[in-house]
C-alpha positions in Angstrom: 0.0 0.0 0.0 1.5 3.4 -1.0 1.9 6.1 1.6 -1.4 7.9 2.6 -1.6 11.5 3.5 -4.7 13.4 4.6 -4.8 17.2 4.5 -7.5 18.4 6.9 -8.6 21.3 9.2 -9.4 21.0 12.8 -13.2 21.8 12.6 -13.8 20.0 9.3 -16.4 17.2 9.7 -15.7 15.7 6.4 -12.0 15.5 7.2 -12.9 13.5 10.3 -15.0 11.1 8.2 -12.1 10.5 5.9 -9.9 9.6 8.8 -12.6 7.5 10.4 -12.9 5.6 7.1 -9.2 4.9 6.9 -9.0 3.8 10.6 -12.0 1.5 10.0 -10.1 -0.2 7.2 -6.8 -0.3 9.2 -5.0 2.1 6.9 -2.2 4.1 8.4 -2.0 7.7 7.3 -0.2 11.0 7.9 -2.5 13.8 9.0 -1.6 17.4 8.1 -3.6 20.4 9.4 -3.7 22.7 6.4 -5.3 25.5 8.5 -2.6 25.5 11.2 0.7 24.1 10.1 3.1 26.6 8.4 3.1 26.3 4.6 0.7 23.4 4.7 -2.0 25.2 2.6 0.7 26.1 0.0 1.8 22.5 -0.1 -1.8 21.3 -0.4 -2.3 23.6 -3.5 1.0 22.6 -5.0 0.3 18.9 -4.7 -3.4 18.8 -5.5 -4.4 22.2 -7.0 -7.0 22.5 -4.2 -7.7 25.2 -1.7 -10.2 23.1 0.2 -10.2 20.1 2.5 -10.2 17.2 2.9 -7.7 16.0 0.3 -6.3 12.4 0.5 -3.1 11.5 -1.2 -2.6 7.8 -2.0 0.7 7.4 -3.8 0.2 9.4 -7.0 -3.6 9.6 -6.7 -5.4 12.6 -5.3 -8.9 12.1 -3.8 -10.7 15.4 -3.2 -13.3 15.7 -0.5 -14.9 12.9 1.4 -15.5 10.8 -1.7 -16.8 7.6 -0.1 -17.3 5.7 -3.3 -13.7 6.4 -4.5 -12.2 5.6 -1.1 -14.2 2.4 -1.2 -12.8 1.5 -4.6 -9.2 2.2 -3.4 -9.4 0.5 0.0 -12.0 -2.1 -0.5 -15.5 -2.7 0.8 -17.9 -5.5 1.8 -19.9 -7.0 -1.0 -23.5 -6.3 0.2 -26.3 -8.8 -0.6 -27.9 -8.8 2.8 -31.6 -8.3 3.3 -32.8 -5.8 5.9 -36.2 -4.9 7.4 -35.4 -1.2 6.8 -32.8 0.5 4.6 -32.4 4.2 5.4 -30.9 6.5 2.8 -29.1 9.3 4.4 -27.4 9.9 7.8 -28.5 13.4 8.7 -30.9 14.3 11.6 -33.8 12.5 9.9 -31.9 9.4 8.9 -30.1 8.9 12.2 -33.2 9.5 14.3 -35.2 7.0 12.1 -32.4 4.5 12.6 -32.6 4.7 16.4 -36.4 4.2 16.3 -36.3 1.3 13.9 -33.6 -0.4 16.0 -35.7 0.1 19.1 -38.5 -1.8 17.3 -36.0 -4.7 16.8 -36.0 -4.1 13.0 -32.7 -5.0 11.2 -31.5 -1.6 10.0 -29.0 -0.4 7.5 -28.1 3.2 6.9 -26.3 4.1 3.7 -24.9 7.6 3.3 -21.9 9.4 1.8 -21.5 11.3 5.0 -22.7 11.4 8.6 -24.6 14.4 9.8 -25.7 15.8 6.4 -25.7 19.6 6.0 -26.3 20.1 9.7 -22.5 19.3 10.1 -21.8 22.6 8.3 -23.6 24.8 10.9 -21.2 26.8 13.0 -23.9 27.3 15.7 -27.3 25.7 16.3 -29.3 27.8 18.8 -32.8 26.5 18.3 -32.5 22.8 19.1 -34.2 22.0 22.4 -31.9 21.0 25.2 -29.1 23.2 24.0 -28.6 26.9 24.4 -26.0 26.7 21.6 -24.3 23.7 20.0 -22.2 23.3 16.9 -23.8 21.2 14.1 -20.8 18.9 14.3 -21.2 18.3 18.1 -24.9 17.7 17.8 -24.5 15.3 14.9 -21.8 13.4 16.8 -24.3 12.8 19.5 -26.8 11.6 17.0 -24.2 9.2 15.5 -23.1 7.9 18.8 -26.7 7.1 19.8 -27.4 5.4 16.4 -24.3 3.3 16.6 -25.2 2.3 20.2 -28.5 1.0 18.9 -26.7 -1.7 16.8 -27.3 0.0 13.5 -25.2 -0.9 10.5 -23.7 2.1 8.6 -22.3 2.0 5.1 -20.4 5.0 3.8 -21.4 4.8 0.2 -23.6 6.6 -2.4 -27.0 5.2 -3.3 -27.5 5.4 -7.1 -30.8 3.7 -7.4 -33.8 2.0 -5.7 -35.9 -0.5 -7.6 -38.6 -3.1 -7.1 -37.4 -6.6 -6.4 -39.2 -10.0 -6.2 -41.4 -10.9 -3.2 -42.3 -7.3 -2.5 -38.8 -6.3 -1.6 -36.7 -3.3 -2.8 -33.2 -3.4 -4.2 -30.9 -0.6 -3.2 -27.8 -0.2 -5.4 -24.7 1.8 -4.5 -21.9 3.5 -6.3 -19.4 1.0 -5.0 -21.3 -1.9 -6.6 -23.1 -3.2 -3.6 -26.8 -4.2 -3.7 -28.9 -4.6 -0.6 -32.5 -5.9 -0.3 -35.0 -4.1 1.9 -38.5 -4.9 3.1 -39.0 -1.1 3.5 -37.1 2.0 2.7 -36.8 5.4 4.4 -35.5 8.2 2.2 -33.7 10.9 4.2 -31.1 12.1 1.8 -31.5 15.7 2.6 -30.4 18.5 0.3 -27.2 19.6 -1.4 -25.9 23.2 -1.7 -27.1 25.1 -4.7 -24.4 26.4 -7.1 -24.0 30.0 -8.0 -24.3 29.2 -11.7 -22.0 32.0 -12.9 -19.0 32.3 -15.1 -15.8 30.7 -13.6 -17.6 28.7 -10.9 -16.4 25.3 -12.2 -12.9 26.5 -12.9 -12.4 27.8 -9.3 -14.3 25.0 -7.5 -11.9 24.0 -4.7 -9.6 26.8 -5.8 -11.3 29.5 -3.9 -15.0 28.6 -4.2 -16.5 26.6 -1.4 -19.8 25.6 0.1 -18.4 24.6 3.5 -16.9 27.4 5.5 -16.5 25.0 8.5 -14.1 22.9 6.4 -12.3 25.5 4.3 -12.6 28.7 6.4 -9.3 28.2 8.2 -7.5 28.2 4.9 -8.5 31.9 4.3 -7.1 33.3 7.6 -6.2 37.0 7.2 -7.5 37.0 3.6 -10.4 38.8 2.0 -13.5 36.6 1.3 -17.0 36.9 0.0 -20.1 35.2 1.3 -23.1 35.0 -1.1 -26.6 34.9 0.3 -29.0 36.6 2.7 -30.4 33.8 4.9 -29.4 32.3 8.2 -26.6 30.2 6.6 -25.1 33.1 4.8 -25.2 35.5 7.7 -23.8 33.0 10.3 -21.0 32.1 7.8 -20.2 35.8 7.5 -20.1 36.2 11.2 -17.8 33.3 11.8 -15.5 34.2 8.9 -15.3 37.7 10.4 -13.2 36.1 13.2 -10.9 34.4 10.7 -10.6 36.5 7.5 -9.2 40.0 7.2 -12.4 41.3 5.6 -15.8 39.7 4.7 -18.0 40.9 1.9 -21.6 39.7 2.3 -23.4 39.9 -1.1 -27.1 39.9 -0.8 -29.4 39.7 -3.8 -32.5 41.5 -2.3 -32.6 41.7 1.5 -31.2 40.0 4.5 -33.7 37.3 5.5 -31.8 35.9 8.4 -33.3 35.8 11.9 -32.9 39.1 13.8 -30.7 37.2 16.3 -28.1 36.8 13.6 -28.8 39.9 11.3 -28.5 42.3 14.2 -24.9 41.1 14.9 -23.6 42.1 11.5 -23.1 45.7 12.7 -20.9 44.5 15.5 -18.0 43.7 13.0 -16.0 46.5 11.4 -14.5 44.0 8.9 -17.9 43.0 7.4 -19.3 44.9 4.5 -22.9 44.2 3.3 -23.5 44.7 -0.5 -27.2 44.9 -1.1 -29.0 44.5 -3.5 -26.2 42.9 -5.6 -25.9 39.7 -7.5 -22.7 37.8 -8.5 -22.1 37.8 -12.3 -18.7 36.2 -12.5 -15.6 34.8 -10.7 -12.2 36.1 -11.7 -8.7 34.9 -11.7 -6.1 32.7 -13.4 -5.2 29.5 -11.6 -7.0 30.4 -8.4 -9.8 32.8 -7.5 -8.7 36.4 -7.4 -12.0 38.3 -7.4 -15.7 38.4 -7.9 -17.8 40.6 -10.2 -21.0 41.9 -8.8 -23.9 43.9 -10.3 -26.1 46.4 -8.5 -29.8 45.5 -9.0 -31.2 49.0 -9.6 -28.6 50.6 -11.8 -27.1 47.5 -13.4 -23.7 48.9 -12.7 -21.0 46.3 -12.2 -17.9 46.4 -9.9 -15.2 44.0 -8.9 -14.2 42.9 -5.4 -10.8 41.5 -4.8 -11.2 38.3 -2.7 -9.4 35.0 -2.3 -12.4 33.0 -1.4 -16.1 32.8 -2.1 -18.6 30.9 0.1 -21.9 30.1 -1.6 -24.8 30.1 0.8 -27.8 30.6 -1.5 -29.9 27.6 -0.5 -30.1 23.9 -1.2 -31.7 21.4 -3.7 -33.2 18.0 -2.7 -31.2 14.9 -3.3 -33.9 12.8 -5.0 -32.0 11.4 -8.1 -31.9 7.8 -6.7 -35.7 7.5 -6.3 -37.2 10.0 -8.8 -38.4 7.2 -11.1 -40.0 5.3 -8.3 -42.0 7.8 -6.2 -43.8 11.0 -6.8 -42.1 14.4 -6.5 -43.4 17.9 -6.5 -42.4 20.7 -9.0 -39.4 21.4 -6.8 -38.1 17.8 -7.0 -39.1 17.2 -3.3 -40.6 13.9 -2.3 -44.4 14.2 -1.8 -45.4 12.7 1.6 -48.6 12.6 3.6 -48.9 13.5 7.3 -47.4 10.1 8.2 -44.3 10.3 6.0 -45.7 7.9 3.5 -44.9 8.3 -0.2 -47.2 7.1 -3.0 -45.3 3.8 -3.1 -46.2 1.4 -0.3 -43.1 0.5 1.6 -41.2 3.7 0.9 -41.2 6.5 3.4 -39.4 9.8 3.4 -38.4 12.3 6.1 -36.4 15.5 6.5 -35.4 18.2 4.1 -35.7 16.0 1.1 -39.5 16.0 1.5 -42.3 18.5 0.7 -42.7 19.4 4.4 -42.1 23.1 4.5 -40.1 23.5 7.6 -36.4 22.8 6.9 -35.0 22.6 10.5 -33.0 20.0 12.3 -35.6 19.6 15.0 -38.4 19.1 12.4 -36.3 16.6 10.4 -35.6 14.6 13.6 -39.3 14.4 14.4 -40.2 13.4 10.8 -37.5 10.7 11.0 -39.1 9.3 14.1 -42.5 9.3 12.4 -41.2 7.6 9.3 -39.6 4.8 11.4 -42.8 4.2 13.3 -44.8 4.0 10.0 -42.2 1.6 8.5 -42.6 -0.6 11.6 -46.4 -0.5 11.3 -46.2 -1.3 7.6 -44.0 -4.4 8.3 -46.1 -5.6 11.2 -49.1 -5.5 8.9 -47.3 -7.8 6.5 -46.2 -5.0 4.2 -43.8 -6.8 2.0 -46.2 -9.6 1.4 -49.0 -7.2 0.6 -46.7 -5.2 -1.6 -45.9 -8.4 -3.6 -49.6 -9.0 -4.3 -50.0 -5.4 -5.3 -46.9 -5.2 -7.5 -48.8 -5.2 -10.7 -51.2 -2.5 -9.6 -50.4 1.2 -10.1 -49.1 3.2 -7.2 -51.7 5.0 -5.2 -52.5 8.6 -6.0 -49.9 11.0 -4.5 -51.0 12.8 -1.3 -52.3 16.3 -1.9 -49.7 18.7 -0.4 -50.2 22.5 -0.7 -47.6 24.1 -2.9 -44.9 26.3 -1.3 -46.0 30.0 -1.1 
């Protein structure tokens, strides 16, 4: 086995997942803190061309991010093939809560996810989860993971690429790493992924100045100028946290700041934060790495350039429904349609959390929905769900639940 080196930062949740993956497989590695060790960020860029973490170097190969499928290909994986009462897609607040509840009902449970904690891991501070005045997203999700593992839940770090019907009323869950698992029921809790800016230069500078995870990459921009794009809670909290790391923070807001007053009111406390409003990003500038951002004022249409080394996109998220979109009904925003009991239009498939049509996108709501989905899956199985589904396999799926559209 060639030498393995991991470039990470101290607060990066995905870096910890890479290291946990390597340790699980008994792989020795060298860990370099790119946010603290002198010249480490420069070495990281020289070797990999990246200004983001984690980056894993295996001999001559560079693996960017927590790429569970690629890591599995390089270091090996189990072959799958087992049958479970419940297979849960996703290990965020909804998925991990569902796993605890299904395990408590003595259902054999498998959780498949590319990461543990979902987008909640990227939250610098969670101040509205009951039981905590304030907790980081990472700490909260570590508690969730600890409880799920203690409930004897099997966890596979992999990417689900498809769910299909299988004989005898079962479902077949296929993964990127080539594994296939059978399930008597499925809970989809795949959450959402960050929305891209969709502007000139974004792909070129992805990982070379453009990031969607300030928790991971923020330390690499210490004493540099950065921009944060967005006006919601995620954008404002990112701007506030980066104000303690970066030399100057430009917050670029398209229309108005929509963050909770608790966060928005704090922007004025920092002399090194400038709010540009109403402005939109029209392009990213630079040669090999990001050197600036072009923004346009909404009323006049006049453009200007800001010199920055990093841009953090915090403009919202899109649902991760690609693996199930051909099997269950979605709304016009590609969210999974569910009824009040987390049932989809396909018997045996349930959904919970931010991937669904439920309007509230909060950790505490996702957790509650995960519990509901688990209890419904249990009720389905106790009523002979798989056998009933086998008899109804030739019949069309029931009419999707009527869910009011988003305002």
